[in-house]
C-alpha positions as CSV (number, residue, x, y, z in Angstrom):
1,X,8.4,2.9,-39.4
2,X,6.7,1.8,-42.5
3,X,6.5,-1.9,-43.1
4,X,5.9,-3.5,-46.7
5,X,5.3,-7.2,-47.2
6,X,5.1,-9.0,-50.7
7,X,4.4,-12.6,-51.1
8,X,5.9,-14.2,-54.2
9,X,5.6,-17.7,-55.6
10,X,9.0,-18.8,-54.0
11,X,9.9,-16.2,-51.2
12,X,8.0,-13.6,-49.1
13,X,9.9,-10.3,-48.8
14,X,9.8,-7.5,-46.2
15,X,11.1,-4.0,-45.8
16,X,11.0,-1.9,-42.7
17,X,11.8,1.7,-43.3
18,X,12.4,4.5,-40.7
19,X,14.7,7.6,-40.6
20,X,18.0,5.4,-39.8
21,X,17.5,3.4,-43.1
22,X,16.0,0.1,-44.5
23,X,16.1,-3.4,-43.0
24,X,14.9,-6.3,-45.0
25,X,13.5,-10.0,-44.3
26,X,12.9,-12.9,-46.8
27,X,11.2,-16.1,-45.8
28,X,10.0,-19.0,-47.7
29,X,6.3,-18.6,-49.0
30,X,3.9,-20.8,-47.1
31,X,1.3,-21.6,-49.7
32,X,-1.4,-23.2,-47.5
33,X,-1.6,-20.1,-45.5
34,X,0.5,-17.2,-46.7
35,X,0.1,-15.2,-43.4
36,X,2.8,-17.7,-41.6
37,X,5.4,-16.6,-44.2
38,X,4.3,-13.0,-43.8
39,X,4.9,-13.1,-40.1
40,X,8.3,-14.8,-40.4
41,X,9.5,-12.2,-43.0
42,X,8.2,-9.3,-40.6
43,X,10.1,-10.7,-37.8
44,X,13.2,-10.6,-39.7
45,X,12.8,-7.1,-41.1
46,X,11.9,-5.8,-37.6
47,X,15.2,-7.3,-36.4
48,X,14.3,-6.8,-32.6
49,X,12.6,-3.3,-33.2
50,X,9.4,-3.0,-31.2
51,X,6.3,-3.7,-33.4
52,X,4.7,-0.5,-31.7
53,X,7.0,1.8,-33.8
54,X,5.3,0.2,-37.1
55,X,2.9,3.1,-38.3
56,X,1.8,1.4,-41.5
57,X,1.9,-2.1,-42.7
58,X,1.2,-2.3,-46.4
59,X,0.7,-5.8,-48.1
60,X,0.5,-7.2,-51.4
61,X,-0.1,-11.0,-51.8
62,X,-1.2,-13.4,-54.4
63,X,-4.3,-15.1,-52.8
64,X,-6.7,-14.0,-55.6
65,X,-4.4,-14.8,-58.3
66,X,-3.6,-18.2,-57.1
67,X,-7.4,-18.9,-56.6
68,X,-7.9,-18.1,-60.2
69,X,-4.7,-20.0,-61.6
70,X,-5.4,-23.0,-59.6
71,X,-9.4,-23.1,-59.9
72,X,-9.8,-23.0,-56.1
73,X,-12.5,-20.4,-56.0
74,X,-15.4,-20.1,-53.7
75,X,-18.6,-21.7,-55.0
76,X,-20.3,-19.0,-56.7
77,X,-23.8,-18.3,-58.3
78,X,-24.9,-15.5,-60.8
79,X,-28.1,-13.7,-61.0
80,X,-28.3,-12.3,-64.4
81,X,-31.2,-10.5,-66.6
82,X,-33.5,-13.2,-68.1
83,X,-32.2,-14.4,-71.1
84,X,-28.5,-13.5,-70.4
85,X,-27.4,-16.1,-67.7
86,X,-24.8,-17.9,-70.0
87,X,-22.9,-14.6,-70.8
88,X,-19.8,-16.1,-69.0
89,X,-19.9,-19.3,-70.9
90,X,-20.7,-17.9,-74.3
91,X,-17.6,-15.5,-74.0
92,X,-16.6,-13.7,-77.3
93,X,-15.9,-15.1,-80.7
94,X,-12.4,-14.0,-80.5
95,X,-9.7,-16.7,-79.8
96,X,-6.0,-16.6,-78.9
97,X,-5.0,-18.9,-81.7
98,X,-6.7,-18.3,-85.1
99,X,-6.4,-21.7,-86.6
100,X,-6.6,-23.8,-83.4
101,X,-10.5,-24.1,-83.5
102,X,-10.7,-26.7,-80.7
103,X,-8.8,-24.8,-77.9
104,X,-11.2,-24.4,-75.0
105,X,-11.2,-21.4,-72.7
106,X,-11.2,-21.6,-69.1
107,X,-14.1,-23.5,-67.4
108,X,-17.1,-20.9,-66.2
109,X,-16.7,-20.3,-62.7
110,X,-20.5,-20.5,-62.3
111,X,-22.1,-23.9,-63.4
112,X,-25.4,-23.7,-65.2
113,X,-27.2,-25.0,-62.1
114,X,-26.2,-21.9,-60.4
115,X,-27.3,-19.3,-62.9
116,X,-30.4,-17.7,-61.8
117,X,-32.6,-15.5,-64.2
118,X,-33.9,-12.4,-62.9
119,X,-37.3,-11.4,-64.1
120,X,-36.3,-7.9,-65.3
121,X,-35.1,-5.7,-68.0
122,X,-33.5,-2.3,-68.3
123,X,-32.2,-0.5,-71.5
124,X,-30.1,2.6,-72.0
125,X,-32.9,5.1,-70.9
126,X,-34.1,3.1,-68.0
127,X,-36.5,0.3,-66.9
128,X,-38.2,-1.7,-69.5
129,X,-39.7,-4.3,-67.2
130,X,-39.7,-3.8,-63.5
131,X,-38.3,-6.4,-61.3
132,X,-40.6,-9.1,-60.1
133,X,-39.3,-9.7,-56.5
134,X,-41.9,-12.4,-55.7
135,X,-40.9,-14.5,-58.7
136,X,-37.0,-13.9,-58.0
137,X,-37.5,-15.3,-54.5
138,X,-39.3,-18.3,-56.0
139,X,-36.4,-18.8,-58.4
140,X,-33.7,-18.4,-55.6
141,X,-35.2,-21.2,-53.6
142,X,-33.2,-23.6,-55.8
143,X,-30.1,-21.6,-54.7
144,X,-28.3,-23.7,-52.0
145,X,-25.0,-24.0,-50.5
146,X,-23.1,-21.2,-52.1
147,X,-20.4,-19.0,-50.9
148,X,-21.0,-15.9,-53.1
149,X,-23.3,-14.4,-55.4
150,X,-22.6,-12.3,-58.5
151,X,-25.4,-10.0,-59.7
152,X,-24.9,-8.6,-63.4
153,X,-28.0,-7.0,-64.9
154,X,-28.3,-5.4,-68.5
155,X,-27.4,-1.7,-68.1
156,X,-26.7,-2.1,-64.5
157,X,-23.8,0.1,-64.6
158,X,-26.0,3.2,-65.7
159,X,-29.1,2.1,-63.9
160,X,-28.4,0.2,-60.6
161,X,-31.8,0.3,-58.8
162,X,-32.3,-3.2,-59.7
163,X,-29.2,-4.7,-58.9
164,X,-29.7,-3.0,-55.4
165,X,-33.1,-4.4,-55.1
166,X,-31.6,-8.1,-56.1
167,X,-29.1,-7.6,-53.4
168,X,-31.4,-6.7,-50.7
169,X,-33.6,-10.0,-51.7
170,X,-30.5,-12.1,-51.5
171,X,-29.4,-10.7,-48.2
172,X,-32.7,-11.9,-46.9
173,X,-32.4,-15.4,-48.5
174,X,-28.6,-16.4,-48.0
175,X,-25.8,-15.4,-46.1
176,X,-23.3,-15.7,-48.8
177,X,-21.2,-12.7,-50.0
178,X,-22.8,-10.4,-52.7
179,X,-21.0,-8.7,-55.6
180,X,-22.8,-6.2,-57.5
181,X,-21.6,-5.2,-61.1
182,X,-22.2,-1.5,-60.8
183,X,-19.7,-1.6,-57.6
184,X,-17.3,-4.1,-58.9
185,X,-16.9,-2.6,-62.5
186,X,-19.3,0.2,-63.7
187,X,-18.5,-0.1,-67.3
188,X,-20.2,-1.2,-70.4
189,X,-19.4,-4.3,-72.4
190,X,-21.8,-7.0,-70.9
191,X,-19.3,-9.9,-71.1
192,X,-16.3,-8.2,-69.4
193,X,-18.5,-6.8,-66.6
194,X,-20.2,-10.0,-66.1
195,X,-17.0,-12.0,-65.9
196,X,-15.4,-9.3,-63.4
197,X,-18.4,-9.4,-61.1
198,X,-18.0,-13.2,-61.0
199,X,-14.6,-13.4,-60.4
200,X,-15.0,-10.7,-57.7
201,X,-17.8,-12.8,-56.0
202,X,-15.6,-16.1,-56.2
203,X,-12.3,-14.6,-54.8
204,X,-13.7,-12.2,-52.3
205,X,-14.6,-14.9,-49.5
206,X,-11.1,-16.4,-49.9
207,X,-9.4,-12.9,-49.5
208,X,-11.5,-11.9,-46.7
209,X,-10.9,-15.1,-44.9
210,X,-7.1,-14.6,-45.6
211,X,-7.0,-11.0,-44.4
212,X,-9.1,-12.0,-41.3
213,X,-6.3,-14.7,-40.4
214,X,-3.4,-12.0,-41.1
215,X,-5.1,-9.4,-39.2
216,X,-5.5,-11.7,-36.0
217,X,-1.8,-12.4,-36.4
218,X,-0.7,-8.8,-36.8
219,X,-3.0,-7.7,-33.7
220,X,-1.5,-10.4,-31.5
221,X,2.1,-9.0,-32.4
222,X,1.2,-5.5,-31.8
223,X,1.4,-4.3,-35.5
224,X,-1.1,-2.2,-37.3
225,X,-3.9,-3.7,-39.5
226,X,-2.6,-4.2,-43.0
227,X,-3.4,-2.0,-45.9
228,X,-3.5,-4.0,-49.4
229,X,-2.0,-3.0,-52.6
230,X,-4.6,-2.9,-55.5
231,X,-4.0,-4.0,-59.0
232,X,-3.8,-0.4,-60.2
233,X,-0.7,0.4,-58.1
234,X,-2.4,2.2,-55.1
235,X,-3.3,1.1,-51.6
236,X,-6.5,0.8,-49.6
237,X,-7.4,-0.4,-46.1
238,X,-7.9,-4.0,-45.5
239,X,-11.7,-3.8,-45.3
240,X,-12.2,-2.0,-48.6
241,X,-10.0,-4.8,-50.1
242,X,-11.9,-7.6,-48.5
243,X,-15.2,-6.2,-50.1
244,X,-14.0,-6.6,-53.6
245,X,-11.3,-9.3,-54.1
246,X,-11.1,-8.6,-57.8
247,X,-9.4,-5.4,-57.2
248,X,-6.3,-7.2,-55.8
249,X,-5.6,-9.9,-58.3
250,X,-2.2,-8.1,-59.4
251,X,-1.6,-6.8,-55.8
252,X,2.1,-8.3,-55.7
253,X,3.3,-7.4,-59.3
254,X,1.7,-3.8,-58.9
255,X,4.1,-3.1,-56.1
256,X,7.1,-3.9,-58.2
257,X,6.0,-2.0,-61.0
258,X,5.4,1.0,-58.8
259,X,9.0,0.7,-57.1
260,X,10.7,0.4,-60.6
261,X,9.1,3.6,-61.8
262,X,10.4,5.2,-58.6
263,X,13.9,3.6,-59.2
264,X,13.9,5.0,-62.7
265,X,13.3,8.4,-61.5
266,X,16.0,8.4,-59.0
267,X,18.5,7.3,-61.7
268,X,17.2,10.1,-64.0
269,X,15.6,7.8,-66.5
270,X,12.3,9.0,-68.1
271,X,11.7,5.7,-70.1
272,X,12.4,2.1,-68.7
273,X,11.3,-1.5,-68.9
274,X,10.7,-2.9,-65.4
275,X,11.7,-6.8,-65.3
276,X,10.7,-8.4,-61.9
277,X,12.0,-12.1,-62.0
278,X,11.3,-14.0,-58.9
279,X,11.1,-17.7,-58.3
280,X,7.9,-18.6,-60.4
281,X,7.3,-15.8,-62.9
282,X,8.7,-12.9,-64.7
283,X,6.7,-9.6,-64.8
284,X,7.3,-6.8,-67.4
285,X,5.9,-3.4,-67.6
286,X,6.9,-0.1,-69.2
287,X,7.7,3.1,-67.5
288,X,7.1,6.3,-69.5
289,X,7.6,9.9,-68.3
290,X,8.4,8.4,-64.8
291,X,5.1,6.6,-64.2
292,X,4.1,3.0,-64.9
293,X,1.1,2.7,-67.5
294,X,-2.2,1.5,-66.1
295,X,-4.8,-0.1,-68.4
296,X,-8.4,-0.4,-68.2
297,X,-8.7,-4.0,-68.0
298,X,-6.7,-7.2,-69.1
299,X,-7.0,-11.0,-69.0
300,X,-6.0,-13.1,-65.8
301,X,-5.9,-16.8,-65.9
302,X,-7.9,-16.5,-69.4
303,X,-10.6,-14.3,-67.8
304,X,-11.1,-10.7,-69.1
305,X,-11.4,-8.3,-66.1
306,X,-12.6,-4.8,-66.8
307,X,-10.7,-3.0,-64.0
308,X,-7.9,-0.6,-63.7
309,X,-4.6,-2.5,-63.4
310,X,-0.8,-1.8,-63.9
311,X,-0.2,-2.8,-67.5
312,X,2.0,-5.9,-66.6
313,X,2.8,-8.9,-68.9
314,X,3.9,-12.0,-67.1
315,X,5.6,-15.1,-68.5
316,X,6.3,-18.3,-66.5
317,X,10.0,-18.1,-66.3
318,X,11.5,-17.5,-62.8
319,X,14.3,-19.1,-60.7
320,X,12.2,-22.3,-60.1
321,X,11.2,-22.8,-63.8
322,X,11.6,-26.2,-64.6
323,X,14.0,-27.1,-67.8
324,X,12.7,-30.0,-70.1
325,X,13.3,-31.5,-73.3
326,X,10.2,-31.6,-75.5
327,X,8.9,-34.3,-78.1
328,X,11.0,-32.7,-80.7
329,X,14.3,-32.9,-78.7
330,X,14.4,-29.1,-78.1
331,X,15.2,-27.6,-74.7
332,X,12.4,-25.8,-72.9
333,X,12.2,-23.7,-69.6
334,X,8.8,-23.4,-68.0
335,X,6.2,-22.4,-67.5
336,X,6.0,-25.1,-65.0
337,X,7.8,-24.2,-61.7
338,X,9.1,-26.0,-58.8
339,X,7.5,-23.4,-56.6
340,X,8.5,-22.8,-52.8
341,X,8.0,-26.5,-52.1
342,X,10.0,-28.5,-52.7
343,X,11.8,-25.8,-55.0
344,X,14.7,-26.3,-57.1
345,X,17.0,-29.4,-56.6
346,X,19.7,-27.3,-55.1
347,X,17.5,-26.1,-52.2
348,X,17.7,-29.8,-50.9
349,X,14.1,-30.0,-50.0
350,X,13.3,-33.0,-52.2
351,X,13.2,-31.3,-55.6
352,X,14.7,-33.5,-58.3
353,X,14.0,-31.5,-61.5
354,X,16.5,-29.0,-63.0
355,X,15.6,-25.4,-63.0
356,X,17.0,-22.0,-63.7
357,X,18.5,-21.6,-60.2
358,X,20.3,-25.0,-60.5
359,X,21.8,-23.8,-63.7
360,X,23.0,-20.6,-62.3
361,X,24.6,-22.3,-59.5
362,X,26.5,-24.7,-61.7
363,X,27.7,-21.8,-63.8
364,X,29.3,-19.9,-60.8
365,X,26.4,-17.2,-60.9
366,X,25.5,-18.1,-57.4
367,X,27.6,-18.9,-54.4
368,X,27.1,-22.4,-53.2
369,X,28.6,-21.1,-49.7
370,X,25.9,-18.5,-49.2
371,X,22.8,-19.3,-47.4
372,X,19.4,-18.1,-48.8
373,X,16.2,-16.9,-47.0
374,X,15.1,-19.4,-44.4
375,X,18.4,-20.8,-44.0
376,X,18.5,-22.7,-47.3
377,X,22.0,-24.0,-48.2
378,X,22.5,-24.4,-51.8
379,X,23.4,-28.0,-52.6
380,X,25.7,-28.1,-55.8
381,X,25.7,-32.0,-56.0
382,X,22.0,-32.1,-56.0
383,X,21.8,-29.4,-58.9
384,X,24.5,-31.3,-61.0
385,X,22.6,-34.5,-60.5
386,X,19.3,-32.8,-61.9
387,X,20.8,-31.1,-64.7
388,X,22.9,-34.0,-65.6
389,X,19.9,-36.2,-66.2
390,X,18.6,-33.4,-68.6
391,X,22.1,-33.3,-70.2
392,X,21.9,-37.0,-71.0
393,X,18.6,-36.5,-72.6
394,X,19.9,-33.5,-74.9
395,X,23.3,-35.5,-75.5
396,X,25.3,-32.4,-74.1
397,X,27.6,-32.0,-71.0
398,X,26.2,-30.4,-67.8
399,X,27.9,-26.9,-68.4
400,X,26.4,-26.7,-71.9
401,X,23.1,-27.6,-70.7
402,X,23.1,-25.1,-67.9
403,X,24.1,-22.5,-70.2
404,X,21.3,-23.4,-72.6
405,X,18.9,-23.3,-70.0
406,X,19.8,-19.6,-69.3
407,X,19.6,-18.7,-72.8
408,X,16.3,-20.1,-73.2
409,X,14.9,-18.5,-70.1
410,X,16.6,-15.2,-71.2
411,X,14.7,-15.5,-74.7
412,X,11.6,-16.0,-73.0
413,X,11.8,-13.0,-71.0
414,X,13.0,-11.0,-73.9
415,X,10.0,-11.9,-75.7
416,X,7.8,-10.6,-72.7
417,X,9.5,-7.3,-73.0
418,X,9.0,-7.3,-76.8
419,X,5.0,-7.8,-76.1
420,X,4.9,-4.5,-74.0
421,X,7.2,-2.7,-76.3
422,X,7.9,-3.6,-80.0
423,X,4.3,-4.9,-80.4
424,X,3.2,-1.4,-79.2
425,X,5.3,0.8,-81.2
426,X,8.1,1.3,-78.4
427,X,11.6,0.8,-79.3
428,X,13.1,-1.0,-76.4
429,X,16.6,0.0,-77.4
430,X,15.7,3.5,-76.4
431,X,14.7,2.4,-72.9
432,X,16.6,1.6,-69.9
433,X,16.1,-2.0,-68.3
434,X,15.2,-1.7,-64.5
435,X,16.1,-5.3,-63.1
436,X,14.9,-6.7,-59.6
437,X,13.3,-9.4,-57.9
438,X,15.4,-12.4,-56.5
439,X,16.5,-13.6,-60.1
440,X,16.2,-10.3,-62.2
441,X,19.7,-9.0,-61.9
442,X,21.0,-12.6,-62.7
443,X,19.7,-12.4,-66.0
444,X,19.4,-8.7,-66.9
445,X,22.5,-8.4,-69.0
446,X,21.5,-11.4,-71.1
447,X,18.2,-10.1,-71.7
448,X,19.4,-6.6,-72.5
449,X,21.8,-8.0,-75.0
450,X,18.9,-10.0,-76.6
451,X,16.9,-6.8,-77.1
452,X,20.0,-4.6,-77.9
453,X,19.4,-2.5,-74.9
454,X,22.6,-0.7,-73.7
455,X,21.8,0.5,-70.1
456,X,20.5,-1.3,-66.9
457,X,19.6,0.0,-63.6
458,X,19.7,-2.4,-60.7
459,X,18.2,-0.7,-57.5
460,X,19.9,-1.2,-54.1
461,X,17.1,-3.0,-52.7
462,X,16.3,-5.0,-55.9
463,X,15.9,-8.4,-54.0
464,X,12.8,-6.9,-52.2
465,X,11.9,-4.1,-54.4
466,X,8.3,-5.2,-54.7
467,X,8.0,-5.1,-51.0
468,X,9.8,-1.5,-50.9
469,X,7.4,-0.5,-53.7
470,X,4.4,-1.4,-51.3
471,X,5.9,0.7,-48.6
472,X,6.2,3.9,-50.7
473,X,2.8,3.6,-52.7
474,X,0.2,6.2,-52.4
475,X,-3.2,5.4,-50.9
476,X,-5.5,5.4,-53.8
477,X,-9.2,4.8,-54.8
478,X,-9.9,4.6,-58.6
479,X,-13.7,5.1,-59.6
480,X,-14.7,4.0,-63.1
481,X,-17.8,4.8,-65.1
482,X,-18.9,4.3,-68.5
483,X,-20.2,7.6,-70.1
484,X,-20.5,7.0,-73.9
485,X,-20.5,10.9,-74.7
486,X,-20.2,12.1,-78.3
487,X,-21.1,14.9,-80.6
488,X,-22.7,17.8,-78.6
489,X,-23.0,15.8,-75.5
490,X,-19.3,15.8,-75.2
491,X,-18.9,19.0,-73.6
492,X,-16.5,20.7,-71.2
493,X,-19.4,21.0,-68.7
494,X,-20.4,17.4,-69.1
495,X,-17.0,16.1,-68.7
496,X,-16.2,18.4,-65.5
497,X,-19.5,17.4,-64.0
498,X,-18.8,13.7,-64.5
499,X,-15.3,14.1,-63.1
500,X,-16.3,16.0,-60.2
501,X,-19.1,13.4,-59.2
502,X,-16.5,10.6,-59.3
503,X,-13.8,12.7,-57.7
504,X,-16.1,13.2,-54.7
505,X,-17.1,9.4,-54.6
506,X,-13.3,8.6,-54.6
507,X,-12.5,10.8,-51.9
508,X,-15.4,9.6,-49.7
509,X,-14.3,6.0,-50.2
510,X,-10.9,6.8,-49.5
511,X,-11.6,8.8,-46.3
512,X,-9.4,11.7,-47.6
513,X,-11.5,14.8,-48.4
514,X,-8.5,16.6,-49.7
515,X,-6.9,13.7,-51.8
516,X,-5.4,14.7,-55.1
517,X,-7.6,14.0,-58.2
518,X,-6.3,12.5,-61.4
519,X,-8.4,11.9,-64.6
520,X,-8.0,9.3,-67.3
521,X,-10.3,9.5,-70.5
522,X,-10.7,6.3,-72.5
523,X,-11.5,7.6,-75.9
524,X,-12.2,6.2,-79.6
525,X,-13.2,7.3,-83.0
526,X,-17.0,6.6,-83.7
527,X,-17.3,3.1,-85.2
528,X,-14.0,1.7,-83.4
529,X,-14.5,-1.2,-81.1
530,X,-11.9,-0.3,-78.5
531,X,-10.4,2.8,-76.7
532,X,-7.0,4.4,-75.9
533,X,-6.6,5.9,-72.4
534,X,-5.6,9.6,-72.3
535,X,-4.4,11.4,-69.3
536,X,-5.6,15.1,-69.2
537,X,-6.5,17.7,-66.8
538,X,-10.0,17.5,-64.8
539,X,-11.9,20.1,-66.8
540,X,-10.5,19.5,-70.4
541,X,-11.8,21.0,-73.6
542,X,-13.1,18.4,-76.1
543,X,-10.7,20.0,-78.4
544,X,-7.9,19.2,-75.9
545,X,-9.0,15.5,-75.8
546,X,-9.1,15.4,-79.6
547,X,-5.6,16.7,-80.0
548,X,-4.3,14.3,-77.4
549,X,-6.2,11.2,-78.6
550,X,-5.1,11.8,-82.2
551,X,-1.4,12.0,-81.3
552,X,-1.8,8.7,-79.4
553,X,-3.7,7.1,-82.2
554,X,-1.0,8.0,-84.5
555,X,1.7,6.7,-82.4
556,X,0.1,3.4,-81.7
557,X,-1.5,2.7,-85.0
558,X,0.3,4.9,-87.4
559,X,-2.5,7.2,-88.8
560,X,-5.0,9.8,-87.2
561,X,-8.4,10.6,-88.4
562,X,-9.1,14.5,-87.4
563,X,-12.6,14.4,-89.2
564,X,-13.9,11.1,-87.3
565,X,-16.3,11.7,-84.4
566,X,-14.7,11.5,-81.1
567,X,-16.4,9.3,-78.4
568,X,-15.6,9.6,-74.6
569,X,-16.4,6.0,-73.6
570,X,-15.2,5.7,-70.1
571,X,-13.9,7.8,-67.5
572,X,-11.6,6.8,-64.7
573,X,-10.9,9.3,-61.7
574,X,-8.3,8.6,-59.3
575,X,-8.2,10.0,-55.7
576,X,-4.7,9.7,-54.3
577,X,-2.6,10.7,-51.1
578,X,1.2,10.5,-51.4
579,X,2.8,8.2,-48.7
580,X,5.3,9.8,-46.3
581,X,8.5,7.7,-46.7
582,X,11.9,8.4,-44.7
583,X,14.8,9.4,-46.7
584,X,17.1,6.3,-47.6
585,X,20.4,6.0,-46.0
586,X,23.7,6.5,-48.0
587,X,25.3,3.3,-49.3
588,X,28.8,2.4,-48.0
589,X,31.8,1.7,-50.6
590,X,31.9,-1.7,-52.0
591,X,35.1,-3.7,-52.0
592,X,36.1,-6.7,-53.9
593,X,36.2,-10.0,-51.6
594,X,37.5,-12.8,-54.0
595,X,37.2,-14.3,-57.3
596,X,35.7,-17.4,-58.6
597,X,35.1,-19.4,-62.1
598,X,32.1,-18.0,-63.6
599,X,30.7,-19.0,-67.0
600,X,29.7,-16.5,-69.4
601,X,28.4,-17.8,-72.8
602,X,30.7,-20.5,-74.0
603,X,33.9,-19.5,-71.9
604,X,34.9,-19.6,-68.1
605,X,36.4,-16.4,-66.6
606,X,37.8,-15.5,-63.3
607,X,35.2,-13.1,-62.1
608,X,35.7,-10.5,-59.3
609,X,33.3,-11.1,-56.3
610,X,32.0,-7.9,-54.5
611,X,29.2,-6.7,-52.1
612,X,26.5,-3.9,-52.9
613,X,27.7,-0.2,-52.5
614,X,29.4,2.6,-54.1
615,X,32.1,2.3,-56.4
616,X,32.8,0.8,-60.0
617,X,32.3,-2.7,-61.2
618,X,33.6,-4.0,-64.5
619,X,32.9,-7.4,-66.1
620,X,33.7,-10.3,-65.6
621,X,32.1,-9.9,-62.0
622,X,29.3,-10.9,-59.6
623,X,27.8,-8.4,-57.2
624,X,26.1,-10.1,-54.3
625,X,23.1,-7.8,-53.3
626,X,20.9,-8.0,-50.4
627,X,18.5,-10.6,-51.5
628,X,19.7,-11.1,-55.3
629,X,22.8,-11.3,-57.4
630,X,23.9,-9.2,-60.1
631,X,26.0,-11.0,-62.9
632,X,28.3,-8.6,-65.1
633,X,29.7,-10.3,-68.1
634,X,32.7,-9.0,-70.1
635,X,31.9,-5.8,-72.1
636,X,29.8,-4.2,-69.3
637,X,30.9,-1.7,-66.6
638,X,28.7,-0.3,-63.7
639,X,28.7,2.6,-61.1
640,X,27.2,2.0,-57.7
641,X,25.6,4.6,-55.7
642,X,22.9,5.1,-53.2
643,X,20.2,4.4,-55.6
644,X,21.9,1.1,-56.9
645,X,24.1,0.3,-59.6
646,X,23.8,1.5,-63.3
647,X,25.3,-0.7,-65.9
648,X,26.3,0.4,-69.5
649,X,27.8,-1.6,-72.5
650,X,31.3,-0.7,-73.0
């Protein structure tokens, strides 16, 4: 049996897979100690099966992400080359809003008093000024009461000896966790490498403490130690994850993206948009040629991380997103969420603000007689009261307000899809929407219509698809190094040698000498500031990289320059071992159970209500899946099978 558990903002999902099929569990997330909700979801998924049958337990969580979003990180110091200790605070001159000059970025994680200058200097060719260890010890004397120390020295990614020496001195002076830039992110660009190392230091103690608590509980329950999903979409053992907390900041969403790519392949779809909508947020990614895209870095909570990550765009639009009237009188939804506690008003846990879930309940999209995870009974009266107050502010009736809430939420999610498609030269109308998460199927058709998409795939396990993605994910280790090769130095032998070195390191860290190797080359034209990732074989000719890069540049920017110098900036080598997953069981035929009034747009309809399974569904209809609900308005038709339901516009 393989066990996958994903911690979301509102619910924690679990799946248990064996040769007989798949069982699921869903429990309210416990923000103060996520491991409690994890164990509750596991108990449901096992459903009485002995814990000893579980061979692997794969986990995706939000410990690192929440720490950054909420500013509750470990007390962290920075040791940087003398003269460069303020890199995190200085940042870059780029700003998200060109004409808003006074918008401040996130507060530095390391305050000025905890920035230590290392008396040393390296250049691209090696040591310029040797490290003065005696002076470093004197300066470290002022370092007191810190939980972690980040070490980021100039050219440390190419010449790491000074960073290792600083770590040795620190280990003699403090018990704090130490993160070294050449281990956390061995890439150039001083600002991004420094921020990544600081984030790694700031979240690793929290992640380590959480994994220790969880491991104690799994040991007591007779379960194997957890493996952890990385932001890049692969899995490593808990000990590796506990050493580098920054590698897991997109741990949960990455599992959903991996599962969506698998669902698209099962449905025979090459190009898709993966839409994961839960209780707090909506995560969007693109699947091309059956694989989800991985980027070399992105921003999390306003902080630039130079790490391999599944290319996901997130907006604050989920089932728990709060609807409100802004100062101009317009209806807005999110980004603030009611979260897991107290949750939407209809959860009956003390929430009083109107949310997307309350609107779905009032419009008949959700059945008030069905209990949610953790035994939550939906309270229609509480939802009506919460939405009613907003309706009075907007001078609308309750149903109009609820319908408006859903339209605004769908628009926000459609805009998130445009960010990863239209803004990158991809036409979403040519793609299929893969909708999952507790709330994804509820809004899938509205989002597809907003974007002009004509086909939707709703996986059979859509309500817990992120947890399923964890269970089926490959074990993986990504090794990244900036090379900066161009001209005669960019040769097949140089490329193959670097791939071989990083591949051996990846296999060794993964503990799998026969792991499959894959290489990604981040390239640019000479004089450009940013790169494009190109996947190619392990020993490519420079001419092959040139042709592939020219094609990618033409597709992204509309032109290619075959005469410009080609620069290989960064090499990423992945060592991977595929997971052995039991085959899924076949779905039973679905049957209509009842009808109920459901509002679609401006009109109410008698919609057919059915459960998941094989067969045809024609709108207006509502299909109640395990852990989620699919809403099918008039004008759409679907066919259910083992892999899920495929909807098409009629």
